[in-house]
C-alpha positions in Angstrom: 264.2 -81.5 56.2 263.3 -84.7 58.3 261.7 -84.8 62.2 264.5 -85.5 63.6 266.7 -83.3 61.6 264.4 -80.4 62.3 264.5 -81.2 65.9 268.0 -81.6 66.1 268.4 -77.7 64.4 265.7 -76.3 66.9 268.2 -78.2 69.7 271.1 -76.2 68.6 269.5 -73.4 68.4 269.0 -73.5 72.2 264.9 -73.4 71.3 264.3 -76.8 72.7 266.6 -79.1 75.3 267.6 -82.3 74.3 264.7 -84.1 76.4 261.7 -82.0 74.7 263.7 -82.9 71.3 263.2 -86.8 72.6 259.9 -86.3 73.4 258.7 -84.6 70.6 260.1 -87.1 68.1 258.8 -89.9 70.7 255.6 -88.3 70.2 255.9 -88.0 66.3 256.4 -91.6 65.8 253.5 -92.6 67.8 250.5 -90.6 65.5 252.8 -91.7 62.7 252.5 -95.3 63.4 248.8 -94.9 63.6 248.3 -92.2 61.1 250.4 -94.7 58.1 247.2 -96.8 58.9 244.9 -94.9 56.6 247.5 -92.2 55.2 250.3 -92.7 52.7 253.8 -92.3 54.1 254.0 -88.5 53.7 251.1 -87.3 54.5 251.6 -89.3 57.5 254.6 -88.1 58.4 253.4 -84.3 58.0 250.3 -84.9 60.0 251.9 -86.7 62.9 254.4 -83.7 62.9 251.2 -81.5 63.3 249.7 -83.4 65.3 253.1 -83.8 67.5 253.3 -80.2 67.4 249.8 -79.2 68.8 250.3 -82.0 71.4 253.8 -80.3 73.1 251.9 -76.9 72.6 249.3 -78.3 75.1 251.3 -79.4 77.2 253.4 -76.6 77.2 250.0 -74.8 78.3 249.0 -77.4 80.9 252.2 -77.3 82.7 252.2 -73.3 83.0 248.8 -73.9 84.4 249.9 -75.9 86.7 252.4 -74.1 88.2 249.7 -71.6 88.3 247.6 -73.6 90.2 250.3 -74.7 92.4 250.9 -70.9 93.1 247.7 -70.4 94.3 246.9 -73.5 96.4 250.1 -73.4 98.1 249.7 -69.4 98.8 245.8 -70.5 100.3 247.2 -73.1 102.4 249.9 -70.8 104.3 248.0 -68.1 104.4 245.2 -70.3 106.1 247.6 -72.0 108.1 249.0 -68.7 109.5 246.0 -67.4 109.8 244.2 -69.6 112.5 243.7 -68.3 115.6 245.1 -71.8 117.9 248.6 -71.5 115.7 250.5 -72.2 112.4 250.4 -76.5 113.5 246.2 -76.3 113.8 245.7 -73.9 110.9 247.8 -77.2 108.7 245.9 -80.1 110.1 242.7 -77.8 109.0 243.6 -77.7 105.4 244.5 -81.6 105.8 241.3 -82.1 107.8 238.3 -81.5 109.8 239.4 -78.2 112.0 238.5 -79.2 116.0 238.3 -75.6 116.6 235.6 -75.6 114.0 236.9 -72.3 111.9 235.6 -73.0 108.8 236.9 -73.6 105.2 238.0 -76.6 102.6 240.0 -79.4 103.4 241.7 -82.2 101.6 239.7 -85.0 104.1 236.3 -83.7 103.6 236.7 -82.6 100.0 237.7 -86.2 99.3 234.5 -87.9 100.9 232.4 -85.1 98.8 234.0 -85.8 95.3 234.0 -90.0 96.7 230.1 -89.1 96.6 230.0 -87.5 93.1 231.8 -90.5 92.0 229.8 -93.3 93.4 226.7 -91.6 92.8 227.5 -91.9 89.2 228.3 -95.6 89.5 225.6 -96.0 91.8 223.7 -98.5 89.1 226.8 -100.7 89.7 226.8 -100.1 93.2 223.3 -100.9 93.9 223.1 -104.0 91.2 226.4 -105.8 92.6 227.3 -105.1 96.2 226.6 -107.6 98.9 223.4 -108.8 100.8 222.4 -111.0 103.0 225.5 -109.6 105.3 227.7 -110.3 102.1 226.8 -114.2 102.1 225.2 -113.1 99.0 226.7 -111.1 95.8 226.0 -110.9 91.8 229.3 -111.6 90.8 227.7 -112.8 87.1 226.6 -109.8 86.7 229.7 -108.3 87.5 231.7 -110.1 84.7 228.9 -109.5 82.6 229.6 -105.1 83.1 233.7 -105.5 82.3 232.4 -107.5 79.0 230.3 -104.7 78.3 233.4 -102.2 79.0 235.1 -104.2 76.3 232.5 -103.3 73.7 231.0 -107.2 74.2 227.6 -107.3 74.3 225.7 -109.2 76.9 222.0 -108.5 76.6 222.2 -107.5 80.0 220.8 -104.0 80.5 221.5 -103.7 84.0 225.7 -104.4 83.2 225.1 -102.5 79.9 224.1 -99.7 82.9 226.7 -100.4 85.4 229.4 -99.9 82.3 228.1 -96.6 82.1 227.6 -95.1 85.0 231.2 -96.5 85.4 233.0 -94.7 82.0 231.1 -91.7 83.2 232.1 -92.1 86.8 236.0 -92.0 85.7 235.8 -89.5 83.4 234.1 -87.5 85.3 237.1 -87.5 88.2 239.9 -87.3 84.9 238.4 -84.1 83.8 237.8 -82.9 87.5 241.5 -83.4 88.4 242.9 -82.1 85.1 241.0 -78.9 85.6 242.6 -78.9 89.0 246.0 -78.7 87.4 247.0 -82.1 87.3 249.0 -83.2 84.3 248.6 -86.6 82.7 247.9 -88.0 79.3 244.5 -89.8 79.1 244.7 -92.8 77.6 242.0 -94.6 75.0 240.0 -97.4 76.4 241.1 -96.9 79.6 238.1 -99.1 81.0 239.2 -100.8 84.3 242.4 -100.6 86.9 244.5 -102.8 86.6 245.5 -104.7 90.1 248.8 -107.1 90.4 249.3 -109.2 93.3 253.1 -110.1 93.7 252.2 -113.0 96.2 250.2 -114.8 93.3 252.8 -114.0 90.9 255.5 -115.3 92.6 253.6 -118.2 93.5 253.2 -119.6 89.6 257.3 -119.9 89.1 258.0 -116.7 90.1 256.9 -115.1 87.7 257.5 -117.8 85.0 253.9 -118.9 84.1 252.4 -115.3 84.4 255.1 -114.6 81.7 253.9 -117.0 79.5 250.3 -116.2 80.1 251.3 -112.6 79.0 253.1 -113.6 76.0 250.2 -115.9 74.8 247.8 -113.4 75.2 249.8 -111.0 72.8 249.9 -113.9 70.6 246.1 -114.2 70.9 245.9 -110.7 69.9 243.8 -109.6 73.3 247.1 -107.6 74.6 249.1 -104.7 73.4 252.5 -104.1 75.1 253.6 -100.0 75.2 256.9 -98.9 75.4 256.6 -96.4 77.7 260.2 -95.1 76.2 259.6 -94.8 73.2 255.6 -93.9 73.4 254.7 -96.4 70.9 253.5 -100.1 71.7 256.0 -102.5 70.5 255.9 -104.9 67.3 258.8 -106.5 67.1 259.3 -110.3 69.5 262.5 -109.2 71.2 260.9 -105.4 72.2 257.7 -107.3 73.4 259.9 -110.1 75.1 262.1 -107.4 77.3 259.3 -105.0 77.8 257.3 -108.5 79.4 260.1 -108.8 81.4 260.5 -106.0 82.6 256.5 -105.8 83.6 257.2 -108.8 85.7 260.0 -107.7 87.6 258.6 -104.9 88.6 255.3 -106.5 89.5 257.2 -109.0 91.5 258.5 -105.8 93.3 256.5 -103.4 93.2 253.3 -105.1 92.6 249.0 -103.1 93.9 246.9 -100.5 92.7 248.1 -98.3 90.1 248.0 -94.9 90.6 244.4 -93.5 90.7 245.3 -90.6 87.6 248.2 -92.8 85.4 246.8 -94.0 82.3 249.8 -93.4 80.2 252.2 -94.8 82.5 250.4 -98.1 81.4 252.1 -101.3 80.2 249.0 -104.1 79.5 246.5 -102.2 76.9 243.7 -105.1 76.7 241.9 -104.6 73.1 238.4 -104.2 72.9 236.6 -107.4 71.6 236.2 -111.0 73.0 240.2 -111.5 73.0 240.7 -108.3 74.8 238.1 -109.5 77.9 238.9 -113.2 78.1 242.9 -111.6 78.2 241.8 -109.4 80.8 240.0 -112.0 82.7 242.3 -114.5 83.2 245.0 -112.6 84.0 243.0 -110.6 86.6 241.7 -113.9 88.0 244.5 -115.4 88.2 247.1 -112.9 89.1 245.3 -109.5 90.1 242.0 -108.8 91.8 240.2 -112.2 91.1 236.9 -112.7 91.9 236.3 -109.5 93.6 235.9 -107.0 91.0 233.8 -104.8 92.5 236.0 -104.2 96.0 238.8 -103.5 93.3 236.3 -100.8 91.7 235.2 -98.9 95.0 238.6 -98.9 96.1 239.5 -97.6 92.8 236.8 -94.6 93.3 237.8 -93.8 96.8 241.3 -93.5 95.0 240.7 -90.6 92.8 238.8 -89.5 95.1 242.1 -88.7 97.2 244.1 -87.4 94.8 241.8 -85.5 93.0 241.5 -83.4 96.8 244.8 -83.1 97.2 245.4 -81.6 93.9 242.0 -79.3 94.6 243.0 -78.1 97.7 247.1 -78.4 98.2 248.0 -78.3 94.4 249.9 -80.6 92.1 252.8 -80.9 93.8 250.8 -81.7 97.2 253.9 -83.1 98.9 255.9 -79.7 98.2 252.8 -77.9 99.6 252.5 -79.8 103.0 256.5 -79.6 103.3 256.2 -76.1 103.2 253.0 -76.7 106.5 255.3 -78.7 108.2 258.3 -76.6 108.2 256.2 -73.5 109.6 254.8 -75.6 112.0 258.2 -76.7 113.6 259.6 -73.6 113.3 256.2 -72.7 115.5 257.1 -75.3 118.3 260.6 -74.2 118.1 259.4 -71.0 119.2 257.8 -72.3 122.3 254.3 -72.2 120.0 253.6 -68.4 121.2 250.7 -67.0 121.6 248.9 -70.5 123.0 248.0 -71.4 126.3 245.3 -73.4 127.9 243.9 -76.9 127.5 243.7 -78.2 124.2 243.2 -82.3 124.4 244.0 -82.9 120.7 247.3 -81.0 121.2 248.1 -83.9 124.5 246.9 -86.1 122.5 249.7 -85.8 119.3 246.7 -84.8 117.2 248.1 -81.5 116.3 251.8 -81.0 115.7 254.2 -81.3 113.1 254.7 -84.8 113.5 251.0 -85.4 112.9 250.9 -82.7 109.9 253.5 -85.3 108.4 251.1 -88.9 109.4 247.8 -87.1 108.4 249.1 -86.4 104.9 250.5 -89.9 105.0 247.0 -91.2 105.4 245.6 -88.9 102.9 247.9 -89.9 100.2 247.9 -93.7 101.2 251.2 -94.3 102.1 249.8 -95.7 105.6 247.6 -98.0 103.7 250.4 -99.9 102.4 252.1 -102.8 103.7 255.7 -103.0 103.5 256.6 -106.7 104.9 254.4 -108.9 103.6 254.2 -111.6 106.0 254.1 -109.6 109.4 251.6 -107.5 107.7 249.0 -110.4 106.7 249.9 -112.2 110.4 249.0 -109.5 112.5 246.5 -107.6 110.5 244.5 -111.4 110.6 245.3 -111.1 114.3 243.7 -108.1 114.3 240.6 -109.3 112.2 240.0 -112.3 114.5 240.1 -110.1 117.4 237.3 -107.8 115.6 235.4 -110.9 114.4 235.5 -112.4 117.5 234.6 -108.8 119.8 232.7 -106.2 117.3 228.9 -108.6 117.6 227.5 -106.8 120.0 228.7 -103.4 119.1 225.8 -102.1 118.0 224.0 -101.6 121.3 225.6 -99.3 122.5 226.6 -98.0 118.9 222.6 -97.4 118.6 222.4 -95.6 122.1 225.8 -93.8 121.7 224.8 -92.2 118.1 221.3 -91.6 118.7 222.4 -89.0 121.6 225.5 -87.6 119.3 222.5 -87.3 116.7 220.3 -85.0 118.7 223.3 -83.1 119.6 224.2 -82.5 116.2 221.1 -81.8 115.3 220.6 -79.2 117.9 223.3 -77.5 117.5 222.2 -76.6 114.0 219.0 -76.3 115.3 217.1 -79.0 113.4 214.7 -81.9 114.8 216.6 -84.6 115.9 213.9 -86.9 116.3 213.1 -86.5 112.7 216.5 -87.8 111.9 216.1 -90.5 114.0 212.9 -91.7 112.8 214.3 -91.2 109.5 216.7 -93.6 109.8 214.8 -96.3 111.0 212.8 -96.5 108.0 216.4 -96.1 105.8 217.2 -99.3 107.4 213.9 -100.8 107.6 211.9 -99.3 104.8 213.9 -98.2 101.9 213.1 -99.0 98.5 215.3 -98.9 95.1 213.6 -95.6 94.3 214.6 -94.2 97.4 217.7 -95.3 97.0 217.8 -93.5 93.7 216.6 -90.2 94.9 219.5 -90.8 97.5 222.2 -90.9 95.0 220.8 -87.9 93.2 221.6 -85.9 95.9 225.2 -87.6 96.8 224.1 -89.8 99.2 225.0 -93.1 98.2 225.9 -95.0 102.0 228.9 -97.4 100.2 231.7 -98.6 101.6 234.7 -98.5 99.7 235.7 -101.5 100.2 232.4 -104.4 100.5 233.7 -107.1 101.5 231.5 -110.1 100.3 231.9 -113.3 102.4 230.7 -115.2 99.4 233.2 -114.1 96.9 236.2 -116.1 97.0 239.0 -113.7 95.6 241.4 -116.7 94.4 240.1 -120.6 94.1 243.2 -122.0 94.7 243.7 -120.0 98.6 241.3 -119.9 101.4 242.8 -119.9 104.4 244.0 -116.1 104.0 244.3 -112.6 105.5 241.6 -111.4 103.2 238.9 -114.2 104.3 239.5 -113.0 107.6 238.6 -109.4 106.7 235.5 -111.4 104.8 234.7 -112.8 108.4 235.1 -109.1 110.6 232.7 -107.9 107.5 230.0 -110.3 107.8 229.9 -110.0 111.9 229.8 -106.3 111.8 227.5 -106.5 109.1 225.1 -109.5 110.6 224.9 -107.8 114.1 222.6 -104.8 112.3 226.0 -102.3 113.0 226.9 -101.4 109.1 223.0 -100.7 108.2 222.2 -98.3 111.7 225.5 -96.3 110.8 224.7 -96.0 107.1 221.1 -95.7 108.1 221.8 -92.6 110.1 224.1 -91.2 108.0 221.9 -91.4 105.0 219.0 -89.6 107.6 221.1 -87.1 108.9 222.2 -85.8 105.1 218.3 -85.8 104.1 216.8 -84.9 107.2 219.9 -81.8 107.1 219.1 -81.5 103.1 216.0 -80.5 104.0 216.1 -78.0 106.5 218.3 -76.2 104.4 215.6 -76.0 102.0 212.9 -74.8 104.3 215.5 -71.7 104.5 215.8 -71.1 101.5 212.6 -68.3 101.7 214.9 -66.2 104.1 217.4 -63.9 103.1 221.0 -64.2 105.5 220.1 -61.6 107.8 217.4 -63.0 108.9 218.2 -66.3 109.1 218.0 -68.5 112.9 221.7 -68.3 114.4 222.1 -71.5 114.4 221.9 -71.9 110.4 223.4 -68.4 110.1 227.1 -70.3 112.1 226.9 -73.4 109.6 227.2 -71.3 106.6 229.6 -69.2 108.7 231.8 -72.2 109.1 231.5 -73.0 105.7 232.8 -69.6 104.4 229.0 -68.9 102.6 228.4 -65.3 101.9 225.2 -63.1 102.2 225.8 -63.2 98.1 226.0 -67.0 97.8 223.3 -68.0 100.1 221.2 -65.9 97.8 222.2 -68.1 94.8 222.0 -71.2 96.9 218.8 -70.4 97.8 217.3 -69.4 94.2 218.2 -72.6 92.9 215.0 -74.7 92.2 215.2 -77.6 95.0 214.6 -81.2 94.2 210.9 -82.7 95.3 210.6 -86.3 97.0 207.2 -87.5 97.6 206.2 -83.7 98.0 209.1 -83.2 100.2 211.4 -80.6 99.2 215.6 -81.2 99.5 217.9 -79.2 98.8 219.6 -80.3 95.7 223.2 -81.0 96.7 224.0 -83.0 93.1 224.7 -79.5 91.8 228.4 -80.1 93.8 230.1 -81.6 90.7 229.7 -77.8 88.9 228.9 -75.4 91.4 231.5 -74.1 94.0 228.9 -72.8 96.1 226.9 -76.1 96.3 229.9 -78.0 96.7 230.7 -75.8 99.5 227.1 -76.0 101.1 227.7 -79.7 100.4 230.9 -80.1 102.4 229.7 -78.3 105.7 226.3 -80.9 105.5 228.7 -83.9 105.4 231.3 -82.1 108.5 228.1 -82.0 110.6 227.5 -85.2 109.9 230.7 -86.5 111.3 229.9 -84.8 114.9 226.4 -86.8 114.4 227.5 -90.5 113.8 231.3 -90.3 115.2 233.9 -91.9 112.7 237.2 -91.3 112.8 239.1 -88.9 110.3 242.3 -88.2 108.8 243.7 -87.0 112.0 242.8 -89.8 113.9 243.8 -92.6 111.7 247.2 -90.8 112.0 247.8 -91.4 115.3 246.1 -95.1 115.1 248.7 -96.0 111.9 251.1 -93.1 113.1 251.2 -92.6 109.7 253.3 -96.0 109.5 252.6 -99.3 106.9 251.2 -102.5 108.1 253.7 -105.0 108.3 256.7 -102.0 109.8 257.1 -102.2 113.5 255.8 -98.9 114.4 252.8 -99.5 111.9 251.9 -102.8 113.6 252.6 -101.6 117.4 250.7 -98.4 116.8 247.5 -100.3 115.1 248.0 -103.1 117.7 247.8 -100.9 121.0 245.0 -98.2 119.5 242.6 -101.4 118.5 238.8 -100.2 119.2 239.9 -96.4 120.2 239.5 -94.9 117.5 235.5 -94.1 118.5 236.5 -92.4 121.6 239.8 -90.5 120.6 236.7 -89.0 117.7 235.3 -88.2 120.5 238.0 -86.3 122.5 238.7 -84.4 118.8 235.0 -83.4 118.5 232.5 -83.0 121.0 234.7 -83.0 123.9 237.4 -80.7 122.3 234.9 -77.7 121.2 233.2 -77.9 125.0 236.8 -77.5 126.3 238.0 -74.3 124.2 234.4 -72.5 123.1 231.1 -72.2 124.5 227.9 -73.9 122.5 225.3 -71.4 120.3 222.7 -72.4 122.9 224.2 -71.4 127.0 227.7 -71.0 128.7 230.7 -73.7 128.7 229.1 -75.0 131.9 226.0 -75.4 130.6 227.1 -77.1 127.5 229.9 -79.3 129.4 227.1 -80.3 132.0 224.2 -81.4 129.6 227.1 -83.4 127.4 228.8 -85.4 130.1 225.5 -85.8 131.8 223.6 -87.2 128.9 226.5 -89.4 128.0 226.9 -90.6 131.6 222.8 -91.5 131.4 223.6 -93.1 128.2 226.5 -95.1 129.4 223.5 -96.1 131.8 221.6 -97.6 129.2 224.9 -99.6 127.8 225.7 -100.7 131.2 222.8 -102.0 131.8 221.8 -103.9 128.3 224.6 -105.3 128.6 223.9 -107.2 131.5 220.9 -108.2 130.0 222.4 -109.2 126.8 225.3 -111.7 129.0 222.4 -113.4 131.3 222.1 -111.2 134.4 219.5 -108.6 136.0 220.3 -105.0 135.9 223.0 -103.5 138.4 221.5 -102.0 141.1 221.9 -98.0 140.3 222.9 -97.0 143.8 225.7 -98.9 143.6 228.6 -95.8 143.1 230.6 -98.8 141.1 227.5 -98.8 138.7 228.0 -94.9 137.8 231.5 -95.3 137.3 231.1 -97.9 135.1 228.2 -95.5 133.1 231.1 -92.7 132.4 233.7 -94.9 131.2 231.1 -96.7 128.7 229.0 -93.6 127.8 232.0 -92.0 126.3 232.0 -88.8 128.7 236.0 -90.3 129.7 236.5 -91.0 126.1 240.0 -93.1 125.6 240.6 -93.4 129.3 237.1 -94.7 129.9 238.1 -97.7 127.6 241.5 -97.9 129.1 240.0 -98.0 132.8 236.7 -100.4 131.3 239.0 -102.5 129.9 241.3 -103.1 132.7 238.6 -103.4 134.9 237.6 -105.8 133.1 240.6 -107.7 132.9 241.2 -107.8 136.2 243.4 -111.3 136.4 245.8 -110.2 133.5 249.2 -108.9 133.8 250.2 -105.0 133.8 251.1 -105.5 129.9 248.2 -107.2 129.4 245.8 -104.7 130.7 247.9 -102.0 128.5 248.5 -103.5 125.2 245.6 -103.5 123.8 243.0 -106.2 122.8 245.6 -108.3 120.9 248.1 -108.2 123.5 245.4 -109.2 126.4 244.6 -112.1 124.7 248.2 -113.1 124.3 248.7 -112.4 127.6 245.4 -114.4 128.2 246.6 -117.6 126.0 250.2 -117.4 128.0 248.6 -117.4 131.3 246.3 -120.1 130.2 249.6 -122.3 129.0 251.2 -121.8 132.2 248.0 -123.0 134.1 247.5 -125.5 131.8 251.9 -127.1 132.4 251.7 -126.1 136.4 248.5 -128.8 136.0 246.0 -126.1 138.0 242.4 -127.2 138.2 241.2 -124.2 137.1 243.3 -124.5 133.4 240.5 -126.8 131.6 238.1 -123.3 131.9 240.9 -121.0 131.0 241.3 -122.9 127.8 237.5 -123.1 127.0 237.2 -119.1 127.7 240.4 -118.5 125.9 238.6 -120.4 122.7 235.2 -118.3 123.4 236.9 -115.2 123.4 238.6 -115.9 119.8 235.5 -117.2 118.2 234.3 -115.4 115.6 230.5 -114.2 115.8 230.0 -115.6 119.6 229.4 -112.5 120.7 226.7 -111.6 118.0 224.0 -109.4 120.2 220.9 -111.3 119.2 222.9 -114.8 120.0 225.4 -114.3 122.3 223.7 -115.6 125.2 222.3 -119.0 123.3 226.0 -119.6 121.7 227.4 -119.3 125.8 224.9 -121.3 127.6 224.1 -124.0 125.3 227.6 -124.5 123.4 230.5 -123.3 125.8 228.9 -123.8 128.9 228.0 -127.3 128.2 231.4 -128.0 126.8 233.2 -127.0 129.7 230.6 -128.7 131.7 231.1 -132.3 129.6 235.0 -131.7 129.8 236.4 -129.6 132.7 235.8 -131.2 136.1 235.6 -128.1 138.4 233.2 -126.6 136.2 231.1 -126.2 139.3 233.5 -123.8 141.2 234.3 -122.0 137.6 230.9 -121.4 137.7 230.1 -120.2 141.6 233.1 -118.0 141.3 231.3 -115.8 138.8 228.3 -115.9 140.8 230.2 -114.8 143.7 231.8 -112.3 142.1 228.9 -110.5 140.5 227.3 -110.9 143.6 229.8 -109.4 145.8 230.6 -106.9 143.5 227.1 -105.2 142.4 225.0 -107.6 144.4 224.1 -109.2 140.8 222.4 -112.1 140.2 221.9 -114.2 136.8 218.3 -114.4 135.4 220.2 -117.1 132.9 222.3 -118.5 135.2 225.5 -120.4 133.4 225.2 -123.9 132.7 221.5 -124.2 131.9 219.8 -125.4 128.9 216.7 -122.7 129.9 216.2 -119.9 131.8 214.3 -120.0 135.2 212.9 -116.7 135.0 212.6 -113.2 133.2 215.6 -110.3 134.2 214.1 -108.8 137.3 214.5 -105.3 135.9 212.9 -104.3 139.4 217.0 -105.2 140.2 218.1 -101.6 138.5 216.9 -100.0 142.0 218.0 -102.4 144.1 214.2 -104.2 144.6 214.3 -108.5 144.4 
């Protein structure tokens, strides 16, 4: 009896559905074609039937396991949601992202961050060798392409590339096994090698897909590419079938292009073969229609996507969308009942960070939907405008960041019983004295510091396109890195993690009952029991130059270690404030770029994520609970006073960098400005700071974000120019200054202003003297402040008068 007849009989007997029989027959055909290469027809048929039966049984077991895991994860998530003391909305958000009430337990956002570090640590050889340097001006693109060759089995004689290829394979293989163990079902594809990214714009650029179709056909004919038939679960061999599949693939790329899901190896149509033909076909097609020259960014982005999907499956179950729908439904029912049992001040709820809608928006960020582009044109235009604003505005951001991060690091260290000074000392070492061995040791402890997307300015994605949104993003990245902000942020993050791992190792000689309250509180928030702590403290530590650290690398295989490592990441988030999925849900409204809501929300909240994060972490905690070292009033006083003092330092530093003497601190206006700059008033402080710094703008310009403010400035300049106003030329020069990328880099800002823009205004503006005089008069009137480097001058006449800060001249 033939396989087809056998399957028909099974269907007739009701032992299988038609769909199951069709899948079994497709599997048989797939393996029959494979085995027939080495076996006689009869043996090949029998071996294929046996292999297909085994695979069907394995799939059946996987499905049963996935169902069981889905039920367990969904039940656990609902239990955590309903048990949360601040209500189901807060409970659901605590399952998705960091719990602002600090009730403890795992969440998707932190799990994704932990998994990302695990994946990056395995690929660390490649990331360290090929990441861009010199603020993105240099990248070893030849080495990356050698790595691709090694993945295709083509030896390059490059030991670094070979090690990087092995690391990449280890990372992706580990990610696959992890997500499969969590219940996600998919069939691994042999020789998967690399992610494929296809750009719809690029494909349309070359004859609306016609040239893409021809290039694919040529790759097939040269033997570098095979086309997989998803319907028949086999490689197509007939020219007609290959042609039909290529036509469909091209149409799909044009309408649905982008990166494939993180775990979809079995769904790939294009299978590039091992050897030089496959490598050449892959590189040529990707250079022209896909990732272009920016290979590392694609690889790191893929690891980030793997981590997100694995975390969603691990925490919420294989059908994580269904789990989120259930959590959202419970929150809506609670809201419809009037939020029973809830009262008191809840800053996060007031800002829309804790509701059924917030759950949906946060999930859209976590699953990547909010990161997509709906309308390519508007997404590119407005995205480029925001990148331009960032490139022209953030050159001096490292100044307030250094002061602000130092303060929050000290507070976070104090909260956990650590030495904050040691953290800052190690941060300086990480920035200025780190070496390859230190980086390797840090990676061993899952402290990689790699960005998910490393935009190298020197790497132009497509040789025939220079003025693109991608170039604007790279320019922004260059400015931020040149300012030192990236180095500072990553340095503090690494330092805090290292110091906390060392701090944990030093507690290993104490039982749970003998631990200091601060550290025991950390374990309680991580829901680590006394028995688990005994297990953790018995593990061998990791030594670096005689210093011992808790070995967090065991998080890849030990659940208790993973829980403690995730707790370290959560505490680090209080030291170096970065927006989590909750905050990104507000800034994007869970909408894709290119949509009306997505673009409005991104523009209005630009540069406000730090303040929102401050509200959702330190300020929210102080509003609802006491600290570990004193009562609520004392902790609030310490927090706000210290931030106002930090704001005072930021204000004075900015004055000096802009050529003015420090502000007289006896002036009440100074302390108001310090409170808005130090984070004490958070989002509202930033808003007030923006308004007071833009007195000439319309109401719309003041409250429509940085992008809206620049549009308002441009409109006023156009109106002044049309009327022939005296100050029109000066307005135009100031507008051009505000839009010039890198013009406010802290170390060159004053020179750029005085030697470039001031001299330009002197040359073309007949009213430049009045314009300069008005600014000096305003500074003197509002703050009794003078310029130590006067406008229009080529060199300063004196040094800054620091005595001016205490009212002396």
